[in-house]
C-alpha positions in Angstrom: -1.8 -39.4 -11.0 -4.8 -40.3 -8.8 -2.7 -41.4 -6.3 0.3 -38.9 -6.5 -1.1 -36.0 -8.4 1.7 -33.6 -6.6 4.8 -35.5 -8.5 6.4 -33.2 -10.7 7.3 -36.1 -13.2 3.7 -37.1 -14.0 3.1 -33.9 -15.1 5.7 -33.7 -17.5 5.6 -37.2 -18.7 2.3 -36.2 -19.7 3.8 -32.6 -21.1 6.6 -34.4 -22.8 3.5 -36.9 -24.5 1.1 -34.2 -26.0 4.3 -32.2 -27.1 4.8 -35.0 -29.5 1.7 -35.0 -30.7 1.5 -31.5 -31.7 5.7 -32.2 -33.7 4.2 -35.5 -34.9 0.0 -35.7 -35.5 -1.8 -33.9 -37.6 -3.0 -30.2 -36.3 -6.2 -31.0 -35.8 -5.6 -34.7 -34.0 -2.9 -32.8 -31.3 -5.1 -30.1 -30.4 -8.7 -32.6 -29.9 -5.5 -34.3 -27.4 -4.7 -31.0 -25.9 -8.2 -30.4 -25.0 -8.9 -34.0 -23.7 -5.8 -32.5 -20.7 -7.8 -29.6 -20.4 -10.7 -31.6 -19.4 -8.4 -34.0 -17.1 -7.1 -31.2 -15.9 -9.8 -29.1 -15.0 -11.3 -32.8 -12.8 -8.2 -32.7 -11.3 -8.9 -28.9 -10.1 -11.8 -29.3 -9.1 -10.7 -33.0 -6.6 -7.6 -30.7 -5.6 -8.9 -27.4 -6.0 -5.5 -25.9 -4.6 -2.5 -28.0 -6.3 -0.2 -25.6 -8.0 1.6 -28.4 -9.9 -2.1 -28.4 -11.8 -2.4 -24.6 -12.0 1.3 -24.4 -13.8 0.3 -27.4 -16.0 -3.0 -26.1 -17.1 -1.2 -22.5 -17.8 1.0 -24.3 -20.2 -2.4 -26.5 -21.9 -3.7 -23.1 -22.5 -0.9 -21.8 -23.8 -0.2 -24.3 -26.2 -3.9 -24.6 -27.1 -3.5 -21.0 -28.3 -0.4 -21.7 -30.1 -1.9 -24.5 -31.9 -5.1 -22.3 -33.0 -2.9 -19.6 -34.1 -0.8 -21.6 -36.7 -4.3 -22.9 -37.8 -5.2 -19.0 -38.0 -2.9 -18.7 -40.9 -4.2 -22.1 -43.2 -6.8 -20.5 -46.0 -9.6 -22.5 -44.6 -9.5 -21.1 -40.8 -12.2 -20.0 -38.7 -12.8 -16.8 -36.5 -13.3 -18.8 -33.8 -9.5 -20.8 -34.2 -8.0 -17.2 -33.6 -10.2 -16.9 -30.7 -8.0 -16.0 -27.2 -8.4 -18.1 -24.3 -8.0 -15.4 -21.5 -12.3 -14.7 -21.3 -12.7 -18.5 -20.3 -9.4 -18.4 -18.6 -10.3 -15.3 -16.0 -14.6 -16.5 -15.9 -12.4 -20.6 -14.4 -10.3 -18.5 -11.9 -14.1 -16.7 -10.9 -15.7 -20.0 -10.5 -13.4 -21.6 -8.5 -12.5 -18.6 -6.1 -16.3 -18.4 -5.3 -15.7 -22.0 -4.7 -12.9 -21.5 -2.1 -11.7 -18.1 -0.8 -8.3 -19.8 -0.2 -7.4 -21.3 -3.6 -4.2 -19.2 -4.3 -3.3 -20.8 -7.0 -6.6 -18.7 -8.4 -5.7 -15.7 -7.5 -2.4 -15.6 -8.9 -4.1 -16.6 -12.2 -6.2 -14.2 -12.2 -3.4 -11.6 -11.6 -1.7 -12.3 -14.6 -4.6 -12.5 -16.8 -5.7 -9.5 -16.2 -3.3 -7.6 -18.1 -3.8 -9.8 -20.9 -8.0 -9.1 -21.0 -7.7 -6.0 -20.8 -5.5 -5.7 -24.1 -7.7 -8.1 -25.7 -10.8 -6.0 -25.3 -8.7 -2.9 -26.1 -10.2 -1.0 -22.8 -10.1 2.2 -22.2 -9.0 4.0 -19.0 -12.8 4.4 -17.6 -12.6 0.5 -18.6 -9.5 -0.3 -16.5 -10.7 2.0 -13.5 -14.0 -0.1 -13.5 -12.2 -3.5 -13.4 -10.2 -1.9 -10.8 -13.0 -1.0 -8.7 -14.9 -4.2 -9.4 -11.0 -6.7 -7.9 -10.7 -4.5 -5.1 -14.7 -5.3 -4.5 -13.6 -9.1 -4.6 -11.0 -9.0 -2.6 -12.4 -7.1 0.0 -15.7 -9.6 0.0 -13.1 -12.4 0.5 -10.9 -10.3 3.0 -14.5 -10.9 5.5 -12.6 -13.5 6.6 -9.4 -11.9 7.3 -7.0 -15.1 8.3 -7.0 -16.3 5.0 -3.7 -15.1 3.6 -4.7 -16.1 0.3 -6.6 -12.9 -0.7 -4.7 -10.9 1.1 -1.3 -11.4 -1.2 -3.6 -10.7 -4.5 -5.6 -7.2 -2.4 -1.3 -7.0 -2.5 -1.4 -7.6 -6.0 -3.9 -4.7 -6.6 -2.3 -1.9 -4.5 0.8 -3.2 -6.4 -0.3 -1.8 -10.0 -1.1 1.7 -9.0 2.8 2.0 -8.2 4.4 4.3 -9.9 7.7 1.5 -9.7 4.9 -0.9 -12.1 5.3 -1.3 -15.4 2.5 1.0 -17.2 1.7 -2.3 -19.3 1.4 -4.4 -16.1 -1.0 -1.9 -14.3 -4.8 -1.8 -14.7 -5.5 1.3 -15.3 -2.1 2.7 -16.7 -2.4 6.8 -16.4 -2.0 6.6 -12.4 -1.5 9.6 -10.8 -0.5 10.5 -7.2 -4.3 11.4 -6.4 -5.4 8.6 -8.0 -2.8 6.6 -5.6 -4.0 8.6 -2.3 -7.6 7.2 -3.3 -7.3 4.1 -3.5 -4.8 4.0 -0.3 -7.0 5.8 1.8 -10.1 3.8 0.4 -8.5 0.4 1.2 -7.0 1.8 4.8 -10.0 2.5 5.6 -12.4 -0.6 5.0 -8.9 -2.2 6.5 -9.3 -1.1 10.0 -12.7 -1.5 10.2 -11.3 -5.2 10.2 -9.4 -4.2 13.6 -12.1 -4.5 15.7 -13.2 -8.1 15.2 -10.2 -9.6 14.2 -7.6 -7.8 16.8 -5.8 -11.4 17.3 -5.2 -11.3 13.3 -2.0 -10.1 12.1 -2.5 -10.3 8.0 -4.6 -6.6 9.5 -2.2 -4.5 11.2 1.0 -6.0 8.8 -1.5 -4.4 5.7 -1.7 -1.9 7.3 1.7 -1.4 7.9 2.6 -1.7 4.8 -0.1 0.9 3.2 0.5 3.1 5.9 4.3 3.1 4.2 3.0 3.4 0.6 0.7 5.9 1.7 3.1 8.3 3.5 6.1 7.8 0.2 3.0 9.5 -1.8 2.0 12.4 0.4 5.6 12.6 2.3 3.2 14.0 5.4 0.7 12.9 7.8 -1.9 14.1 7.1 -4.3 11.2 6.6 -2.4 8.3 9.5 -1.0 8.8 12.7 2.1 8.0 14.3 -0.1 6.7 17.2 -1.9 4.4 15.2 1.1 2.8 13.2 2.8 2.7 16.4 -0.3 0.1 18.1 -0.6 -1.3 14.3 3.5 -2.4 14.6 3.2 -3.6 18.5 0.2 -5.6 18.0 2.3 -7.6 15.3 5.5 -8.1 17.3 2.4 -9.9 20.3 0.7 -12.0 17.2 4.2 -12.7 15.5 7.4 -12.9 17.6 9.1 -15.3 15.5 9.4 -12.8 13.4 10.3 -9.8 15.7 13.8 -8.7 13.9 11.8 -8.1 11.2 9.1 -6.0 12.9 12.1 -4.2 14.9 13.5 -3.5 11.3 10.4 -1.6 10.4 10.1 -0.1 12.6 13.2 0.9 12.3 12.9 2.3 8.9 9.5 3.6 9.4 11.2 6.2 12.9 8.7 4.5 15.4 
């Protein structure tokens, strides 16, 4: 694995061995092997933070540890600690890995998958959920100080997507979202991204985000009080200039937006 860390079959074979351990060995022995494997994958991700094979494998290891813990919790001698979820631990791990490398797309992705479950397990009320959303927007905005990096943009889009009516209620960070709240966050984030244009005039991600969020804003507002057509045309022209390989995509977007 040190030599070929991105070989699927090495990861698959280790997983098969561990699954055999879960079936054939005493539960406490199997649990110990899975914990050791979590230590191994942590070392692998320290060496190669963006190895998505390692991140996928880590999720499998965590799921198996939780399954074994739940199995043990059914035993008469089970302890409260054995019943604990690993979500809090894994959420903290994503924070650590993101702070080490803002380009770690897999860490951002893993974080997005953990948040709904984390909030459910905390039994978070709407105030706590709103606080979580605000802190995550702040984290993403700090990461976007280097706007050329794609990874924080994808996470930022995830945060925005949790506000949309099309997002299932259980997948939202804030569950009770009305149009006033959607407009508040869209205006807040569009304003922040507009401020990037002066220093990042050659970064296509800035213009792409401005157009995408403007489209969402207009769908909610059904008017044009906050964003002008002239601004959107300028952002579109910048995209067409900076990303000529996707000319037809931008042309289609222009037609869709009536620009």
